All heavy atoms as TSV, in Angstrom:
chain	resi	resn	atom	element	x	y	z
A	1	MET	N	N	-62.888	-98.098	1.843
A	1	MET	CA	C	-62.803	-99.360	2.738
A	1	MET	C	C	-61.763	-99.132	3.802
A	1	MET	O	O	-60.812	-98.520	3.695
A	1	MET	CB	C	-62.388	-100.532	1.781
A	1	MET	CG	C	-61.969	-101.787	2.500
A	1	MET	SD	S	-62.206	-103.250	1.595
A	1	MET	CE	C	-63.575	-103.891	2.579
A	2	ILE	N	N	-62.062	-99.741	4.967
A	2	ILE	CA	C	-61.127	-99.728	6.052
A	2	ILE	C	C	-60.254	-100.952	6.033
A	2	ILE	O	O	-60.704	-102.060	5.881
A	2	ILE	CB	C	-61.910	-99.643	7.458
A	2	ILE	CG1	C	-62.816	-98.500	7.542
A	2	ILE	CG2	C	-60.932	-99.726	8.631
A	2	ILE	CD1	C	-62.172	-97.133	7.526
A	3	GLU	N	N	-58.953	-100.682	6.093
A	3	GLU	CA	C	-57.982	-101.789	6.077
A	3	GLU	C	C	-57.393	-101.898	7.494
A	3	GLU	O	O	-57.151	-100.931	8.170
A	3	GLU	CB	C	-56.944	-101.649	5.011
A	3	GLU	CG	C	-57.600	-101.712	3.667
A	3	GLU	CD	C	-56.515	-102.001	2.548
A	3	GLU	OE1	O	-55.277	-101.930	2.847
A	3	GLU	OE2	O	-56.993	-102.176	1.415
A	4	VAL	N	N	-57.029	-103.106	7.871
A	4	VAL	CA	C	-56.440	-103.407	9.166
A	4	VAL	C	C	-54.979	-103.783	9.129
A	4	VAL	O	O	-54.613	-104.693	8.344
A	4	VAL	CB	C	-57.241	-104.527	9.886
A	4	VAL	CG1	C	-56.692	-104.775	11.223
A	4	VAL	CG2	C	-58.773	-104.223	9.858
A	5	ASP	N	N	-54.147	-103.044	9.773
A	5	ASP	CA	C	-52.746	-103.245	9.699
A	5	ASP	C	C	-52.188	-103.893	10.991
A	5	ASP	O	O	-51.077	-103.738	11.446
A	5	ASP	CB	C	-51.972	-101.943	9.518
A	5	ASP	CG	C	-52.158	-101.305	8.139
A	5	ASP	OD1	O	-52.332	-102.143	7.202
A	5	ASP	OD2	O	-52.212	-100.146	8.026
A	6	LEU	N	N	-53.083	-104.681	11.648
A	6	LEU	CA	C	-52.738	-105.352	12.823
A	6	LEU	C	C	-51.562	-106.309	12.690
A	6	LEU	O	O	-50.592	-106.352	13.596
A	6	LEU	CB	C	-53.933	-106.055	13.385
A	6	LEU	CG	C	-53.985	-106.365	14.909
A	6	LEU	CD1	C	-53.574	-105.245	15.739
A	6	LEU	CD2	C	-55.344	-106.891	15.301
A	7	ASP	N	N	-51.500	-107.056	11.658
A	7	ASP	CA	C	-50.378	-108.051	11.446
A	7	ASP	C	C	-49.006	-107.310	11.362
A	7	ASP	O	O	-48.087	-107.751	12.045
A	7	ASP	CB	C	-50.530	-108.799	10.091
A	7	ASP	CG	C	-51.377	-110.040	10.289
A	7	ASP	OD1	O	-51.456	-110.529	11.396
A	7	ASP	OD2	O	-51.937	-110.522	9.267
A	8	LYS	N	N	-48.984	-106.163	10.609
A	8	LYS	CA	C	-47.752	-105.430	10.562
A	8	LYS	C	C	-47.253	-104.808	11.919
A	8	LYS	O	O	-46.145	-104.903	12.253
A	8	LYS	CB	C	-47.921	-104.262	9.542
A	8	LYS	CG	C	-48.122	-104.749	8.171
A	8	LYS	CD	C	-48.434	-103.497	7.215
A	8	LYS	CE	C	-48.801	-103.960	5.905
A	8	LYS	NZ	N	-49.209	-102.792	5.016
A	9	LEU	N	N	-48.233	-104.389	12.656
A	9	LEU	CA	C	-47.925	-103.821	13.977
A	9	LEU	C	C	-47.570	-104.874	14.913
A	9	LEU	O	O	-46.584	-104.652	15.645
A	9	LEU	CB	C	-49.238	-103.067	14.456
A	9	LEU	CG	C	-49.013	-102.159	15.611
A	9	LEU	CD1	C	-47.954	-101.105	15.330
A	9	LEU	CD2	C	-50.353	-101.443	15.913
A	10	MET	N	N	-48.128	-106.023	14.867
A	10	MET	CA	C	-47.762	-107.157	15.764
A	10	MET	C	C	-46.270	-107.552	15.353
A	10	MET	O	O	-45.559	-107.811	16.275
A	10	MET	CB	C	-48.716	-108.346	15.573
A	10	MET	CG	C	-50.057	-108.063	16.261
A	10	MET	SD	S	-51.341	-109.306	15.911
A	10	MET	CE	C	-50.500	-110.809	16.428
A	11	LEU	N	N	-46.041	-107.736	14.151
A	11	LEU	CA	C	-44.692	-108.045	13.706
A	11	LEU	C	C	-43.661	-107.037	14.180
A	11	LEU	O	O	-42.554	-107.412	14.702
A	11	LEU	CB	C	-44.644	-108.201	12.187
A	11	LEU	CG	C	-43.319	-108.593	11.564
A	11	LEU	CD1	C	-42.954	-110.038	12.001
A	11	LEU	CD2	C	-43.455	-108.662	10.091
A	12	ALA	N	N	-43.947	-105.805	14.035
A	12	ALA	CA	C	-43.042	-104.744	14.477
A	12	ALA	C	C	-42.747	-104.804	16.010
A	12	ALA	O	O	-41.694	-104.457	16.407
A	12	ALA	CB	C	-43.578	-103.416	14.104
A	13	ARG	N	N	-43.822	-105.219	16.737
A	13	ARG	CA	C	-43.709	-105.186	18.208
A	13	ARG	C	C	-43.231	-106.648	18.683
A	13	ARG	O	O	-43.043	-106.870	19.848
A	13	ARG	CB	C	-45.101	-104.990	18.897
A	13	ARG	CG	C	-45.755	-103.683	18.521
A	13	ARG	CD	C	-44.931	-102.517	19.166
A	13	ARG	NE	N	-45.637	-101.241	19.081
A	13	ARG	CZ	C	-45.628	-100.400	18.171
A	13	ARG	NH1	N	-44.869	-100.595	17.106
A	13	ARG	NH2	N	-46.330	-99.265	18.216
A	14	GLY	N	N	-43.089	-107.604	17.735
A	14	GLY	CA	C	-42.632	-108.942	18.097
A	14	GLY	C	C	-43.641	-109.670	18.938
A	14	GLY	O	O	-43.345	-110.472	19.845
A	15	MET	N	N	-44.900	-109.414	18.752
A	15	MET	CA	C	-45.971	-110.016	19.541
A	15	MET	C	C	-46.735	-111.093	18.676
A	15	MET	O	O	-47.051	-110.902	17.556
A	15	MET	CB	C	-46.923	-108.983	20.026
A	15	MET	CG	C	-48.028	-109.559	20.948
A	15	MET	SD	S	-48.922	-108.265	21.828
A	15	MET	CE	C	-47.749	-107.761	22.996
A	16	LEU	N	N	-46.853	-112.243	19.278
A	16	LEU	CA	C	-47.647	-113.309	18.651
A	16	LEU	C	C	-49.148	-113.106	18.956
A	16	LEU	O	O	-49.632	-112.484	19.871
A	16	LEU	CB	C	-47.230	-114.744	19.284
A	16	LEU	CG	C	-45.787	-115.132	19.117
A	16	LEU	CD1	C	-45.484	-116.369	19.881
A	16	LEU	CD2	C	-45.418	-115.299	17.603
A	17	GLY	N	N	-49.990	-113.713	18.017
A	17	GLY	CA	C	-51.419	-113.587	18.126
A	17	GLY	C	C	-51.960	-114.128	19.403
A	17	GLY	O	O	-52.855	-113.565	20.030
A	18	THR	N	N	-51.407	-115.313	19.879
A	18	THR	CA	C	-51.890	-115.852	21.094
A	18	THR	C	C	-51.657	-114.958	22.279
A	18	THR	O	O	-52.449	-114.851	23.220
A	18	THR	CB	C	-51.366	-117.299	21.302
A	18	THR	OG1	O	-49.893	-117.207	21.281
A	18	THR	CG2	C	-51.872	-118.253	20.348
A	19	ASP	N	N	-50.503	-114.319	22.239
A	19	ASP	CA	C	-50.125	-113.452	23.376
A	19	ASP	C	C	-50.901	-112.234	23.365
A	19	ASP	O	O	-51.374	-111.731	24.410
A	19	ASP	CB	C	-48.592	-113.071	23.303
A	19	ASP	CG	C	-47.653	-114.198	23.439
A	19	ASP	OD1	O	-48.058	-115.218	24.096
A	19	ASP	OD2	O	-46.512	-114.157	22.863
A	20	LEU	N	N	-51.191	-111.639	22.223
A	20	LEU	CA	C	-52.062	-110.440	22.092
A	20	LEU	C	C	-53.423	-110.758	22.509
A	20	LEU	O	O	-54.073	-110.009	23.279
A	20	LEU	CB	C	-51.958	-109.911	20.701
A	20	LEU	CG	C	-52.758	-108.625	20.455
A	20	LEU	CD1	C	-52.373	-107.510	21.474
A	20	LEU	CD2	C	-52.701	-108.092	19.032
A	21	ALA	N	N	-53.997	-111.902	22.010
A	21	ALA	CA	C	-55.321	-112.264	22.377
A	21	ALA	C	C	-55.493	-112.389	23.915
A	21	ALA	O	O	-56.496	-111.909	24.488
A	21	ALA	CB	C	-55.728	-113.613	21.663
A	22	ALA	N	N	-54.481	-113.051	24.562
A	22	ALA	CA	C	-54.586	-113.165	26.000
A	22	ALA	C	C	-54.460	-111.780	26.710
A	22	ALA	O	O	-55.132	-111.508	27.655
A	22	ALA	CB	C	-53.461	-114.036	26.462
A	23	ALA	N	N	-53.584	-110.871	26.133
A	23	ALA	CA	C	-53.456	-109.618	26.793
A	23	ALA	C	C	-54.622	-108.722	26.666
A	23	ALA	O	O	-54.869	-107.860	27.573
A	23	ALA	CB	C	-52.228	-108.882	26.044
A	24	ILE	N	N	-55.454	-108.872	25.612
A	24	ILE	CA	C	-56.636	-108.072	25.519
A	24	ILE	C	C	-57.961	-108.843	25.820
A	24	ILE	O	O	-59.055	-108.368	25.680
A	24	ILE	CB	C	-56.696	-107.354	24.131
A	24	ILE	CG1	C	-56.917	-108.432	23.040
A	24	ILE	CG2	C	-55.474	-106.507	23.844
A	24	ILE	CD1	C	-57.251	-107.746	21.700
A	25	ASP	N	N	-57.756	-110.055	26.292
A	25	ASP	CA	C	-58.868	-110.880	26.779
A	25	ASP	C	C	-59.961	-111.174	25.634
A	25	ASP	O	O	-61.142	-110.977	25.919
A	25	ASP	CB	C	-59.558	-110.287	27.999
A	25	ASP	CG	C	-60.461	-111.275	28.748
A	25	ASP	OD1	O	-60.055	-112.482	28.693
A	25	ASP	OD2	O	-61.332	-110.818	29.344
A	26	ILE	N	N	-59.443	-111.546	24.505
A	26	ILE	CA	C	-60.366	-112.090	23.462
A	26	ILE	C	C	-59.844	-113.416	23.011
A	26	ILE	O	O	-58.675	-113.769	23.272
A	26	ILE	CB	C	-60.588	-111.057	22.243
A	26	ILE	CG1	C	-59.251	-110.934	21.494
A	26	ILE	CG2	C	-61.099	-109.824	22.707
A	26	ILE	CD1	C	-59.448	-110.132	20.128
A	27	THR	N	N	-60.611	-114.166	22.264
A	27	THR	CA	C	-60.190	-115.433	21.789
A	27	THR	C	C	-59.200	-115.304	20.567
A	27	THR	O	O	-59.334	-114.274	19.829
A	27	THR	CB	C	-61.346	-116.292	21.312
A	27	THR	OG1	O	-61.938	-115.740	20.201
A	27	THR	CG2	C	-62.376	-116.528	22.466
A	28	PRO	N	N	-58.281	-116.187	20.378
A	28	PRO	CA	C	-57.473	-116.106	19.184
A	28	PRO	C	C	-58.324	-116.097	17.885
A	28	PRO	O	O	-57.928	-115.434	16.928
A	28	PRO	CB	C	-56.581	-117.384	19.285
A	28	PRO	CG	C	-56.508	-117.668	20.727
A	28	PRO	CD	C	-57.905	-117.290	21.287
A	29	ALA	N	N	-59.410	-116.792	17.935
A	29	ALA	CA	C	-60.315	-116.779	16.676
A	29	ALA	C	C	-60.813	-115.432	16.422
A	29	ALA	O	O	-60.855	-114.950	15.207
A	29	ALA	CB	C	-61.451	-117.795	16.888
A	30	ASN	N	N	-61.287	-114.730	17.443
A	30	ASN	CA	C	-61.771	-113.288	17.282
A	30	ASN	C	C	-60.694	-112.376	16.879
A	30	ASN	O	O	-60.803	-111.450	16.093
A	30	ASN	CB	C	-62.489	-112.868	18.503
A	30	ASN	CG	C	-63.909	-113.409	18.665
A	30	ASN	OD1	O	-64.472	-113.860	17.674
A	30	ASN	ND2	N	-64.385	-113.385	19.907
A	31	LEU	N	N	-59.475	-112.539	17.414
A	31	LEU	CA	C	-58.358	-111.764	16.923
A	31	LEU	C	C	-58.061	-112.030	15.513
A	31	LEU	O	O	-57.765	-111.108	14.701
A	31	LEU	CB	C	-57.094	-112.030	17.850
A	31	LEU	CG	C	-55.849	-111.211	17.479
A	31	LEU	CD1	C	-56.081	-109.782	17.602
A	31	LEU	CD2	C	-54.608	-111.707	18.273
A	32	SER	N	N	-58.153	-113.304	15.074
A	32	SER	CA	C	-57.952	-113.592	13.656
A	32	SER	C	C	-58.858	-112.817	12.751
A	32	SER	O	O	-58.608	-112.352	11.708
A	32	SER	CB	C	-57.991	-115.116	13.484
A	32	SER	OG	O	-57.828	-115.394	12.083
A	33	ILE	N	N	-60.152	-112.819	13.177
A	33	ILE	CA	C	-61.212	-112.063	12.412
A	33	ILE	C	C	-60.852	-110.594	12.340
A	33	ILE	O	O	-61.029	-110.035	11.258
A	33	ILE	CB	C	-62.539	-112.342	13.067
A	33	ILE	CG1	C	-62.979	-113.773	12.890
A	33	ILE	CG2	C	-63.636	-111.394	12.488
A	33	ILE	CD1	C	-64.205	-114.164	13.685
A	34	LEU	N	N	-60.318	-110.013	13.378
A	34	LEU	CA	C	-59.958	-108.612	13.355
A	34	LEU	C	C	-58.774	-108.451	12.458
A	34	LEU	O	O	-58.738	-107.527	11.564
A	34	LEU	CB	C	-59.541	-108.127	14.730
A	34	LEU	CG	C	-60.709	-107.904	15.714
A	34	LEU	CD1	C	-60.135	-107.477	17.122
A	34	LEU	CD2	C	-61.559	-106.778	15.377
A	35	LYS	N	N	-57.809	-109.284	12.562
A	35	LYS	CA	C	-56.570	-109.195	11.821
A	35	LYS	C	C	-56.805	-109.277	10.236
A	35	LYS	O	O	-56.229	-108.668	9.404
A	35	LYS	CB	C	-55.523	-110.243	12.117
A	35	LYS	CG	C	-54.889	-110.016	13.433
A	35	LYS	CD	C	-53.804	-110.998	13.863
A	35	LYS	CE	C	-53.580	-112.212	12.985
A	35	LYS	NZ	N	-52.493	-113.123	13.505
A	36	THR	N	N	-57.706	-110.132	9.882
A	36	THR	CA	C	-58.022	-110.282	8.439
A	36	THR	C	C	-59.026	-109.322	7.844
A	36	THR	O	O	-59.241	-109.323	6.676
A	36	THR	CB	C	-58.532	-111.784	8.192
A	36	THR	OG1	O	-59.799	-111.898	8.927
A	36	THR	CG2	C	-57.598	-112.813	8.565
A	37	GLY	N	N	-59.538	-108.409	8.675
A	37	GLY	CA	C	-60.440	-107.444	8.205
A	37	GLY	C	C	-61.867	-107.927	7.959
A	37	GLY	O	O	-62.648	-107.329	7.380
A	38	LYS	N	N	-62.155	-109.182	8.509
A	38	LYS	CA	C	-63.438	-109.705	8.230
A	38	LYS	C	C	-64.540	-109.377	9.361
A	38	LYS	O	O	-65.583	-109.620	9.216
A	38	LYS	CB	C	-63.346	-111.266	8.230
A	38	LYS	CG	C	-62.566	-111.690	7.058
A	38	LYS	CD	C	-62.497	-113.261	7.021
A	38	LYS	CE	C	-61.722	-113.595	5.794
A	38	LYS	NZ	N	-61.472	-115.114	5.726
A	39	ALA	N	N	-63.996	-108.545	10.324
A	39	ALA	CA	C	-64.954	-108.180	11.389
A	39	ALA	C	C	-65.871	-107.106	10.790
A	39	ALA	O	O	-65.479	-106.183	10.046
A	39	ALA	CB	C	-64.198	-107.606	12.577
A	40	LYS	N	N	-67.136	-107.135	11.235
A	40	LYS	CA	C	-68.160	-106.161	10.804
A	40	LYS	C	C	-67.944	-104.870	11.624
A	40	LYS	O	O	-68.415	-103.835	11.208
A	40	LYS	CB	C	-69.525	-106.708	11.008
A	40	LYS	CG	C	-69.807	-107.897	10.198
A	40	LYS	CD	C	-69.989	-107.643	8.751
A	40	LYS	CE	C	-70.406	-108.812	8.048
A	40	LYS	NZ	N	-69.918	-108.923	6.720
A	41	GLY	N	N	-67.276	-104.896	12.824
A	41	GLY	CA	C	-67.106	-103.746	13.642
A	41	GLY	C	C	-66.109	-104.167	14.726
A	41	GLY	O	O	-65.779	-105.300	14.896
A	42	VAL	N	N	-65.688	-103.102	15.477
A	42	VAL	CA	C	-64.818	-103.405	16.632
A	42	VAL	C	C	-65.270	-102.438	17.796
A	42	VAL	O	O	-65.662	-101.283	17.466
A	42	VAL	CB	C	-63.313	-103.175	16.261
A	42	VAL	CG1	C	-63.074	-101.737	15.743
A	42	VAL	CG2	C	-62.454	-103.475	17.443
A	43	ARG	N	N	-65.369	-102.983	18.932
A	43	ARG	CA	C	-65.824	-102.206	20.095
A	43	ARG	C	C	-64.654	-101.253	20.510
A	43	ARG	O	O	-63.514	-101.632	20.364
A	43	ARG	CB	C	-66.178	-103.067	21.272
A	43	ARG	CG	C	-67.389	-103.935	20.983
A	43	ARG	CD	C	-67.667	-104.893	22.128
A	43	ARG	NE	N	-68.782	-105.706	21.825
A	43	ARG	CZ	C	-69.779	-105.961	22.609
A	43	ARG	NH1	N	-69.843	-105.423	23.806
A	43	ARG	NH2	N	-70.733	-106.753	22.260
A	44	PHE	N	N	-65.047	-100.081	20.990
A	44	PHE	CA	C	-64.044	-99.162	21.386
A	44	PHE	C	C	-63.182	-99.716	22.501
A	44	PHE	O	O	-61.963	-99.451	22.565
A	44	PHE	CB	C	-64.671	-97.788	21.807
A	44	PHE	CG	C	-65.114	-96.950	20.689
A	44	PHE	CD1	C	-66.203	-96.059	20.822
A	44	PHE	CD2	C	-64.469	-96.923	19.468
A	44	PHE	CE1	C	-66.579	-95.267	19.843
A	44	PHE	CE2	C	-64.866	-96.146	18.416
A	44	PHE	CZ	C	-65.981	-95.301	18.649
A	45	ASN	N	N	-63.779	-100.499	23.412
A	45	ASN	CA	C	-62.927	-100.989	24.494
A	45	ASN	C	C	-61.889	-102.068	23.955
A	45	ASN	O	O	-60.848	-102.166	24.493
A	45	ASN	CB	C	-63.804	-101.569	25.641
A	45	ASN	CG	C	-64.677	-102.742	25.202
A	45	ASN	OD1	O	-65.013	-102.933	24.026
A	45	ASN	ND2	N	-65.107	-103.583	26.182
A	46	THR	N	N	-62.287	-102.762	22.901
A	46	THR	CA	C	-61.278	-103.701	22.277
A	46	THR	C	C	-60.224	-102.944	21.581
A	46	THR	O	O	-59.058	-103.282	21.686
A	46	THR	CB	C	-62.064	-104.613	21.299
A	46	THR	OG1	O	-63.071	-105.357	21.930
A	46	THR	CG2	C	-61.107	-105.537	20.623
A	47	LEU	N	N	-60.612	-101.869	20.897
A	47	LEU	CA	C	-59.603	-100.960	20.168
A	47	LEU	C	C	-58.689	-100.397	21.222
A	47	LEU	O	O	-57.457	-100.342	20.974
A	47	LEU	CB	C	-60.348	-99.907	19.362
A	47	LEU	CG	C	-59.462	-99.082	18.508
A	47	LEU	CD1	C	-58.669	-99.852	17.506
A	47	LEU	CD2	C	-60.349	-98.023	17.757
A	48	ALA	N	N	-59.241	-99.951	22.380
A	48	ALA	CA	C	-58.359	-99.337	23.383
A	48	ALA	C	C	-57.431	-100.391	24.061
A	48	ALA	O	O	-56.263	-100.067	24.265
A	48	ALA	CB	C	-59.326	-98.735	24.536
A	49	ALA	N	N	-57.967	-101.586	24.212
A	49	ALA	CA	C	-57.126	-102.633	24.776
A	49	ALA	C	C	-55.951	-102.945	23.742
A	49	ALA	O	O	-54.802	-103.200	24.122
A	49	ALA	CB	C	-57.879	-103.905	24.999
A	50	LEU	N	N	-56.287	-103.007	22.450
A	50	LEU	CA	C	-55.251	-103.261	21.405
A	50	LEU	C	C	-54.199	-102.110	21.510
A	50	LEU	O	O	-53.046	-102.422	21.362
A	50	LEU	CB	C	-55.915	-103.303	20.002
A	50	LEU	CG	C	-56.630	-104.558	19.644
A	50	LEU	CD1	C	-57.476	-104.322	18.383
A	50	LEU	CD2	C	-55.625	-105.765	19.421
A	51	CYS	N	N	-54.589	-100.937	21.491
A	51	CYS	CA	C	-53.752	-99.770	21.583
A	51	CYS	C	C	-52.806	-99.852	22.882
A	51	CYS	O	O	-51.572	-99.540	22.725
A	51	CYS	CB	C	-54.478	-98.455	21.507
A	51	CYS	SG	S	-55.174	-98.135	19.911
A	52	GLN	N	N	-53.399	-100.246	23.930
A	52	GLN	CA	C	-52.643	-100.288	25.194
A	52	GLN	C	C	-51.530	-101.448	25.063
A	52	GLN	O	O	-50.378	-101.243	25.339
A	52	GLN	CB	C	-53.463	-100.561	26.344
A	52	GLN	CG	C	-52.687	-100.612	27.706
A	52	GLN	CD	C	-53.597	-100.761	28.865
A	52	GLN	OE1	O	-54.803	-101.127	28.684
A	52	GLN	NE2	N	-53.047	-100.689	30.058
A	53	ALA	N	N	-52.004	-102.604	24.568
A	53	ALA	CA	C	-51.234	-103.809	24.393
A	53	ALA	C	C	-50.005	-103.583	23.436
A	53	ALA	O	O	-48.871	-103.991	23.642
A	53	ALA	CB	C	-51.942	-104.988	24.103
A	54	LEU	N	N	-50.280	-102.837	22.344
A	54	LEU	CA	C	-49.348	-102.606	21.307
A	54	LEU	C	C	-48.641	-101.246	21.362
A	54	LEU	O	O	-47.868	-100.917	20.508
A	54	LEU	CB	C	-50.018	-102.795	19.958
A	54	LEU	CG	C	-50.555	-104.152	19.721
A	54	LEU	CD1	C	-51.407	-104.117	18.390
A	54	LEU	CD2	C	-49.374	-105.133	19.442
A	55	ASP	N	N	-48.996	-100.466	22.388
A	55	ASP	CA	C	-48.461	-99.105	22.612
A	55	ASP	C	C	-48.518	-98.350	21.294
A	55	ASP	O	O	-47.494	-97.903	20.651
A	55	ASP	CB	C	-46.960	-99.231	23.015
A	55	ASP	CG	C	-46.436	-97.899	23.436
A	55	ASP	OD1	O	-47.194	-97.006	23.904
A	55	ASP	OD2	O	-45.180	-97.599	23.263
A	56	CYS	N	N	-49.787	-98.075	20.781
A	56	CYS	CA	C	-49.980	-97.437	19.535
A	56	CYS	C	C	-51.242	-96.583	19.618
A	56	CYS	O	O	-51.949	-96.627	20.649
A	56	CYS	CB	C	-50.120	-98.468	18.345
A	56	CYS	SG	S	-51.551	-99.533	18.489
A	57	GLN	N	N	-51.618	-95.935	18.492
A	57	GLN	CA	C	-52.862	-95.226	18.412
A	57	GLN	C	C	-53.755	-95.985	17.420
A	57	GLN	O	O	-53.328	-96.737	16.567
A	57	GLN	CB	C	-52.492	-93.818	17.792
A	57	GLN	CG	C	-51.668	-92.941	18.681
A	57	GLN	CD	C	-52.499	-92.566	19.914
A	57	GLN	OE1	O	-53.628	-92.124	19.797
A	57	GLN	NE2	N	-51.876	-92.704	21.038
A	58	PRO	N	N	-55.097	-95.675	17.478
A	58	PRO	CA	C	-56.064	-96.368	16.593
A	58	PRO	C	C	-55.618	-96.270	15.154
A	58	PRO	O	O	-55.794	-97.258	14.362
A	58	PRO	CB	C	-57.359	-95.737	16.888
A	58	PRO	CG	C	-57.300	-95.257	18.247
A	58	PRO	CD	C	-55.743	-94.826	18.412
A	59	GLY	N	N	-55.073	-95.186	14.695
A	59	GLY	CA	C	-54.735	-94.914	13.281
A	59	GLY	C	C	-53.544	-95.818	12.908
A	59	GLY	O	O	-53.266	-95.925	11.712
A	60	ASP	N	N	-52.849	-96.409	13.808
A	60	ASP	CA	C	-51.785	-97.354	13.520
A	60	ASP	C	C	-52.292	-98.704	13.152
A	60	ASP	O	O	-51.677	-99.474	12.469
A	60	ASP	CB	C	-50.778	-97.480	14.770
A	60	ASP	CG	C	-50.077	-96.163	15.045
A	60	ASP	OD1	O	-49.850	-95.374	14.139
A	60	ASP	OD2	O	-49.785	-95.951	16.296
A	61	ILE	N	N	-53.605	-98.950	13.621
A	61	ILE	CA	C	-54.170	-100.209	13.366
A	61	ILE	C	C	-55.158	-100.170	12.193
A	61	ILE	O	O	-55.207	-101.079	11.381
A	61	ILE	CB	C	-54.958	-100.664	14.622
A	61	ILE	CG1	C	-53.980	-100.822	15.808
A	61	ILE	CG2	C	-55.716	-102.015	14.389
A	61	ILE	CD1	C	-54.736	-101.090	17.149
A	62	LEU	N	N	-55.928	-99.097	12.085
A	62	LEU	CA	C	-56.977	-98.990	11.087
A	62	LEU	C	C	-56.642	-97.836	10.211
A	62	LEU	O	O	-56.161	-96.804	10.642
A	62	LEU	CB	C	-58.357	-98.667	11.713
A	62	LEU	CG	C	-58.770	-99.722	12.791
A	62	LEU	CD1	C	-60.080	-99.217	13.385
A	62	LEU	CD2	C	-59.045	-101.051	12.075
A	63	ARG	N	N	-56.873	-98.080	8.829
A	63	ARG	CA	C	-56.695	-96.931	7.958
A	63	ARG	C	C	-57.762	-96.934	6.788
A	63	ARG	O	O	-58.194	-97.989	6.454
A	63	ARG	CB	C	-55.308	-96.877	7.377
A	63	ARG	CG	C	-54.932	-98.060	6.517
A	63	ARG	CD	C	-53.431	-97.977	6.129
A	63	ARG	NE	N	-53.015	-99.240	5.675
A	63	ARG	CZ	C	-52.973	-99.598	4.461
A	63	ARG	NH1	N	-53.493	-98.807	3.517
A	63	ARG	NH2	N	-52.653	-100.832	4.134
A	64	TYR	N	N	-58.119	-95.846	6.307
A	64	TYR	CA	C	-59.094	-95.731	5.228
A	64	TYR	C	C	-58.391	-95.752	3.906
A	64	TYR	O	O	-57.422	-94.948	3.668
A	64	TYR	CB	C	-59.919	-94.502	5.367
A	64	TYR	CG	C	-60.809	-94.268	4.173
A	64	TYR	CD1	C	-61.848	-95.026	3.901
A	64	TYR	CD2	C	-60.435	-93.256	3.228
A	64	TYR	CE1	C	-62.745	-94.735	2.779
A	64	TYR	CE2	C	-61.323	-92.967	2.171
A	64	TYR	CZ	C	-62.346	-93.750	1.920
A	64	TYR	OH	O	-63.211	-93.614	0.763
A	65	VAL	N	N	-58.786	-96.586	2.994
A	65	VAL	CA	C	-58.289	-96.691	1.627
A	65	VAL	C	C	-59.403	-96.528	0.608
A	65	VAL	O	O	-60.318	-97.422	0.709
A	65	VAL	CB	C	-57.449	-97.955	1.364
A	65	VAL	CG1	C	-56.941	-98.101	-0.068
A	65	VAL	CG2	C	-56.348	-98.110	2.367
A	66	PRO	N	N	-59.443	-95.550	-0.210
A	66	PRO	CA	C	-60.533	-95.457	-1.166
A	66	PRO	C	C	-60.560	-96.667	-2.021
A	66	PRO	O	O	-59.541	-97.247	-2.337
A	66	PRO	CB	C	-60.249	-94.162	-1.937
A	66	PRO	CG	C	-59.337	-93.407	-1.048
A	66	PRO	CD	C	-58.500	-94.362	-0.243
A	67	ASP	N	N	-61.775	-97.047	-2.439
A	67	ASP	CA	C	-61.974	-98.294	-3.251
A	67	ASP	C	C	-61.115	-98.308	-4.444
A	67	ASP	O	O	-60.495	-99.381	-4.805
A	67	ASP	CB	C	-63.385	-98.544	-3.677
A	67	ASP	CG	C	-64.229	-98.886	-2.483
A	67	ASP	OD1	O	-63.635	-99.425	-1.505
A	67	ASP	OD2	O	-65.441	-98.737	-2.535
A	68	GLN	N	N	-60.876	-97.222	-5.133
A	68	GLN	CA	C	-60.130	-97.160	-6.402
A	68	GLN	C	C	-58.640	-97.367	-6.095
A	68	GLN	O	O	-57.916	-97.583	-7.048
A	68	GLN	CB	C	-60.361	-95.833	-7.239
A	68	GLN	CG	C	-59.937	-94.526	-6.555
A	68	GLN	CD	C	-61.082	-94.006	-5.672
A	68	GLN	OE1	O	-62.053	-94.629	-5.349
A	68	GLN	NE2	N	-60.989	-92.730	-5.423
A	69	GLU	N	N	-58.100	-97.187	-4.881
A	69	GLU	CA	C	-56.787	-97.337	-4.579
A	69	GLU	C	C	-56.357	-98.758	-4.121
A	69	GLU	O	O	-55.254	-99.057	-3.907
A	69	GLU	CB	C	-56.287	-96.262	-3.528
A	69	GLU	CG	C	-56.302	-94.923	-4.097
A	69	GLU	CD	C	-55.788	-93.936	-3.030
A	69	GLU	OE1	O	-55.135	-94.359	-2.094
A	69	GLU	OE2	O	-56.093	-92.711	-3.206
A	70	ARG	N	N	-57.403	-99.581	-3.816
A	70	ARG	CA	C	-57.179	-100.959	-3.284
A	70	ARG	C	C	-56.531	-101.816	-4.359
A	70	ARG	O	O	-56.735	-101.647	-5.566
A	70	ARG	CB	C	-58.489	-101.593	-2.887
A	70	ARG	CG	C	-59.053	-100.862	-1.680
A	70	ARG	CD	C	-60.309	-101.632	-1.144
A	70	ARG	NE	N	-59.843	-102.889	-0.685
A	70	ARG	CZ	C	-60.595	-104.020	-0.870
A	70	ARG	NH1	N	-61.799	-103.890	-1.421
A	70	ARG	NH2	N	-60.197	-105.202	-0.416
A	71	LYS	N	N	-55.677	-102.700	-3.874
A	71	LYS	CA	C	-54.994	-103.595	-4.778
A	71	LYS	C	C	-55.876	-104.765	-5.322
A	71	LYS	O	O	-56.708	-105.233	-4.724
A	71	LYS	CB	C	-53.794	-104.201	-4.041
A	71	LYS	CG	C	-52.695	-103.170	-3.744
A	71	LYS	CD	C	-51.683	-103.831	-2.937
A	71	LYS	CE	C	-50.716	-102.759	-2.393
A	71	LYS	NZ	N	-49.621	-103.272	-1.691
């Protein structure tokens, strides 16, 4: 399963969801869907915008966790 660490990264960068949504030009509702891991997919341009806004790499946002290791 792919897990999303966007909340942790935003906290570390001191960025609010509304500010990040505005910076990458998506709605706060769509950002929330990404943050909670409920998105079925993410476009590369959205991922690139997240990385630029948060000064990070895609692997800082997304990570693979085998099903048996999930909490």
